[in-house]
Wavefront OBJ file of the C-alpha trace (Angstrom):
o trace
v 0.913 -37.668 -18.835
v 0.927 -34.452 -16.755
v 4.121 -32.561 -16.150
v 5.814 -33.219 -12.853
v 8.476 -31.514 -10.789
v 11.143 -33.477 -8.918
v 13.133 -32.478 -5.846
v 16.067 -34.651 -4.826
v 17.682 -34.356 -1.408
v 21.364 -35.003 -0.949
v 23.658 -34.859 2.064
v 23.916 -35.979 5.691
v 20.932 -37.189 7.737
v 19.103 -37.800 4.472
v 16.387 -40.141 5.761
v 15.533 -37.968 8.780
v 15.363 -34.847 6.620
v 13.217 -36.615 4.016
v 10.798 -37.738 6.749
v 10.597 -34.207 8.166
v 9.991 -32.715 4.712
v 7.372 -35.349 3.928
v 5.476 -34.501 7.138
v 5.545 -30.781 6.334
v 4.334 -31.340 2.769
v 1.506 -33.594 3.955
v 0.531 -30.891 6.452
v 0.344 -28.421 3.563
v -1.746 -30.940 1.580
v 0.650 -30.906 -1.348
v 0.138 -33.587 -4.028
v 3.400 -35.545 -4.254
v 4.962 -38.991 -4.139
v 8.130 -39.823 -2.245
v 10.687 -42.276 -3.585
v 13.469 -42.448 -0.976
v 15.266 -39.086 -1.259
v 13.195 -37.904 -4.249
v 9.907 -36.045 -4.097
v 7.767 -35.908 -7.244
v 5.160 -33.144 -7.331
v 2.117 -33.577 -9.549
v 1.648 -29.990 -10.608
v 2.877 -28.542 -13.865
v 5.883 -26.367 -13.239
v 7.875 -26.424 -16.466
v 11.017 -26.312 -14.326
v 14.048 -28.564 -14.329
v 14.478 -30.973 -11.398
v 15.893 -29.387 -8.260
v 18.768 -30.813 -6.217
v 18.705 -29.655 -2.603
v 21.908 -30.190 -0.659
v 21.523 -30.596 3.093
v 24.078 -28.550 5.032
v 26.516 -30.597 7.075
v 25.475 -28.787 10.278
v 21.743 -28.558 9.524
v 19.458 -30.599 11.780
v 16.822 -32.503 9.768
v 13.917 -30.204 10.748
v 15.877 -27.094 9.778
v 16.984 -28.678 6.489
v 13.356 -29.605 5.741
v 12.317 -25.989 6.302
v 15.073 -24.801 3.960
v 13.936 -27.319 1.331
v 10.385 -25.953 1.667
v 11.747 -22.450 1.083
v 13.487 -23.689 -2.074
v 10.237 -25.295 -3.248
v 8.392 -22.042 -2.629
v 11.007 -20.117 -4.643
v 10.556 -22.648 -7.462
v 6.795 -22.009 -7.384
v 5.932 -25.577 -6.391
v 4.397 -24.822 -2.986
v 2.874 -21.723 -1.453
v 3.630 -21.185 2.216
v 1.574 -18.029 2.849
v 3.973 -16.936 5.572
v 3.172 -19.996 7.670
v 6.216 -21.532 9.305
v 4.323 -24.554 10.600
v 5.226 -23.925 14.244
v 2.819 -23.602 17.104
v 3.065 -20.410 19.186
v 4.833 -22.439 21.893
v 7.377 -23.801 19.409
v 7.955 -20.313 18.043
v 8.571 -18.975 21.570
v 11.031 -21.805 22.237
v 12.808 -21.022 18.964
v 13.071 -17.326 19.855
v 14.459 -18.201 23.308
v 17.018 -20.526 21.752
v 18.101 -17.922 19.192
v 18.489 -15.366 21.992
v 20.615 -17.769 24.055
v 22.811 -18.403 21.026
v 23.188 -14.677 20.433
v 21.503 -14.550 17.035
v 18.774 -12.145 18.155
v 18.346 -9.746 21.051
l 1 2 3 4 5 6 7 8 9 10 11 12 13 14 15 16 17 18 19 20 21 22 23 24 25 26 27 28 29 30 31 32 33 34 35 36 37 38 39 40 41 42 43 44 45 46 47 48 49 50 51 52 53 54 55 56 57 58 59 60 61 62 63 64 65 66 67 68 69 70 71 72 73 74 75 76 77 78 79 80 81 82 83 84 85 86 87 88 89 90 91 92 93 94 95 96 97 98 99 100 101 102 103 104
């Protein structure tokens, strides 16, 4: 049986975050199975399972992006600098961050 790597989500808005993460992983063509809040990746990693806690103020899409970052750090996925946003979505995000005062 090949080695597998497991990511378990925990926290608020669990189902919405799991759906968002699943969509992103499918878009990246990552080989995995989802069992409720657990994602099992079918690539040898030799790493212990990872528990990802969703922040209480994190919207599901943002939490999914943070989970992807954690998976990249664990060496499970490779993002190649792609954030998965269209240019229009990126422009909207920049405008929103400006309005909130996070960037100038």
